[in-house]
Structure formats: structure tokens, C-alpha cells
N, C-alpha and C positions, 0 to 999 in steps of 0.2 A: 504494500500500500504506500502511496506517495504521501509524504507528510506536508501539510499545509503550513504556510507561514502564519504565525500568530498575528492578530490584528494590530497590536501595538507596533510590532516591528514592521509590519506591512506599511502602516502610515509613516513610520520613521524612515522607511526605505523611500517612500514618495518624497518626503522632505529632503532627504539626501539627494535625490535626483533633481529636485527643484534647485538645490544649492549650486548645482553645476552651471546655472545661469548667472551666478554672482559675479560682480565686476570689481570686488574689493581685492587688492593685492595681498592682504594679510589673512583674511578669513572668508570662507565661503559658507554661508548659512542659508538654509531653506526652512520655511515654515509652512505647515499645512493645518488648516482649521477644519475640524470634523464635528458634525453633530448627527446623531442617529445613524451612524455608518454612512454618512454622505459627506463628501468633500465639499466644503462651503467656499474656500478660497485658498490660494497659495501665494507665497511671497518669497523673494530672495533679496539679498543685499545688492544695492545699486544706487547710483546717483539719480537725483530726480530727473524725470523725463526732459530731454532736450539739453541737459548739462553733460559735460564730459565726465566719463567714468575714470576712476583711478587706473584701471587697466589700460585705457587709452593714453593717459598721461604718463604712466609708468612710475608714479610717485604717490606717496601717502604722507600727508602732513603730520599725522599722529606718529607715524613711524619715524619720520625725520626728527621730530621733537622728543623721541624716545618716551612717549606717554604709555604707561602701563595699561594693559587691557582692563576694560571696565571703567575707565576714567576719561573725562574731557571729550565726550562724544559730540558736544556742540561744535567741535572742530572738524568732525568727520564729514566728508562730502556725501556719504551714502545715507539712504533711508534703509533702516534695518529690515531684515526679513519679516520679523513679527509685525512691524508697522505696515509694511507693504501688503501683507496678508489681510490685516484688519481694514486697511483702506479699501480693499477690494470686496469686502463682505458686508452684507446688510446686517445691522445691529441685531434685529430680532432673531436672526439665525445664529448669531454668536452667543446669545444668552444661554448659558448652560453647556456650551460646547467645550471641546478639548483642542489644544494646540499641540502639534508635534514639531519639534525643533531638532535639526541636525546641523552640525557645523564641523568643518575640517579646515586645517591649516592650508592656506593656498599654496605654500611652497612644498610642503612634505606630503600633503594629502592625508595626514593622520588626524584622527578625531581630536578635538580640542578638549583637554582634560578639565574636569570640573566646570564645564560650560554652564552658562546661565544667561538669562535675559539681563540687559543693562537696566539701570534704574529708570530710565525714560521709558523703555519698552514695558517694564513691569507696570508702570502707571497706566499706560495705554491698554495693556491686557486687562488690568483690573476694571477700567472703565468700559471696556468692550463687553464685559459680562462673561468672559471665558472662565470656566471653573477649574480646569486642570491643564498643566503643561507637562508634556513628556519630553525629556531631553536625552538624546542619544549619547552614550558614553563609549560604546563599542558596537561592533556589527550585530551583537545580540543583547548588549547591556544598555540599560536606560534607567533614568530616575523619573518618578512622577511627583510633581509638586502641586499641592492644592493651592490655588491662587489666594484663598482665604488666609493662608500662612503669610503671604506677602502683606496682607492687610494687618493681620494681628502682630506681625514682627516687622514693623516699619523701620528699615535701616536708615532712612533719611532723617529720623528723629535724633539719631546718634552721630550723623555725619559719616557713616561707613561708606567707603569708596571701593570701587572695583568689585570683583567677585572671585 
């Protein structure tokens, strides 16, 4: 008998495929929003429509300035995968949904260890009404985060930076 891929890894596989469209020279992320086993929207990292992508320019200002991951995203040219997926989805379909997030290092292709949404994306995910975020740690491994935990444990109150 042929073994089927479990649903969580199936949606994370979709997010990983979406990440291949990313135009960031540091990280390639893909996000998929799912509700009731229906894909609602997808998103990947890239500059706003009509603006030059980092891959076109061959440079990243955050990389040049040696800014640690999870910090100073206001300098980033890109719209993050999570935000691009949310922009593409109707809010009523996002309420109670799950987001699947997969990210790899653009240079090595390796999964990004201890990956998480940045503080800006967390705020947008909370307001979108998404309930759970699944984050890929390996080809079979993932973590599930209840978005309520981001509300209950608000790192912005303590000035925590990065992830």
C-alpha cells in the first residue's frame, strides 16, 4: 500500500514550493493559508509590485548593514510571505484558518533553524483572525503555534527583538 503524505506536511510542502518564487537574496519563504482543507491564499517574499527585487539588484541593505534576523524589517525592500498571503485572502475566510510557513536559506537551501514570523507579521496574522501557524523545521518536522500565544505573550511589551 502506498503511504499518503500527512496533511500538515502536504500544506508545508505547498508553502515550500511557493517559497521558490521568493526574490529575497537571504531567505526564501512561502506561506499558505488553509481553512476547511481549502487553500485560501498563498504568498512569498518579494518587493512590492513594480519595484525592483533584491535578486534583480543583487544586494540587500539589511545584509550590508549586518542586521540580525528578526530585526529592523522596516529597512527590508520585501513584503513578507505571510503578509502577501493575507493581502490576497478575504478576511472572512481567514477567521479560524491555519497558516503554513516554510523558509530556506537562499544561499544553502537549508531550512532556517528556529524560524518564526517577525513581529510585524505576527501583528498582521493576529488581526487577520488566523488561529494556528505551522512552521517547517525539516522535511518532516514542524512546530504548531497557537496565535493566541502571541497575544497572551506579547514580546513587544518587553522590547524583545529578533526570534
